[in-house]
N, C-alpha and C positions, 0 to 999 in steps of 0.2 A: 931239657926243655926250656925255652924262652918265655918268661911269664910277664915279660914288659909289653905294657898296653899302650901304644902309641896312638895319638890323635891323629884325624884324617889331615889335618894341616901339617903335622910333623911327617907324614908318610909321602904328602906331596912335596915337601921341601926335601926330603931324602932323594926321592926321584928325579928332582931338579938337579941337584948335585951329581947324580949319576949320568944323566942324559945330555946336559948342556956342556958346552965347552968350558974348561977352566977359565977362559977370559970372560966368560959371560956373568952379568950381574945377576946374583941369586937374592931370593927373598930373605935368606938367613944373613947374608952379608950386606944387605942395604941398611941405609942410615935410619931409615924408619920414618916416622912422621913427627912434625913438631908437637902436635896434640895427638896422643895415643887414643885409639878407638875403643870403646867399651861395648863389646858385643856380647851377647849372652852365649851364642854358640860360634867360636872360631873355628870355621871349617875352611874357608877360603884364606888363601894367602892375600897379601897386601897386593901383590901385582895382579891377582885375580880380580880384586874389588876394584883396582883403577880400570882395568880392560872392561869390566862390565859397566862401570860409571860411563866410560868414552861411548861403548856401543849403544847404551839405552839414553843417552843425552838427547835432548829435544833438538839441539844444534845438529848433532850428527844425523839424526833421522831426517832432519829438514832438508839439509844438503845432499843426502846420500842419493835422491832421485833426480837431481838436476843433472841436464844433459852436459853442461861445460864441465862440471865436477866430477861426472860419472866415471870416467876412466881412472882419475886420481883416488877417488873414493873406493872404487872397486879395488885397486892395488892396496889400499890401507885396510879394507876389509879383509882381503886375502892374508896380509902381514898378521892382523890381528886373529885371523883364524888358525894360522899357523902356531902363534904364540899360545892360542888356547889349547891346540892339541898338544903341545910340549907340556902344559901344565896339568892334563888330564891325568 
């Protein structure tokens, strides 16, 4: 019986390695940040934090509904949604 207890973040990183292409950049193999983040509960990966930062930014929400950029932003949202599903 395996008594090793893994964190959610470690499980997500393992799933990333299993599901993504060997050529894909994974969280585990990224260079990281210049200034490390000190979070009390490290559940999300760095890529998930970056995705959330983009999706919930004021500028992304502001430009999302403009008709000229609607097609471009819809594509970007679809790409981000696909990335989100991969990181689930």
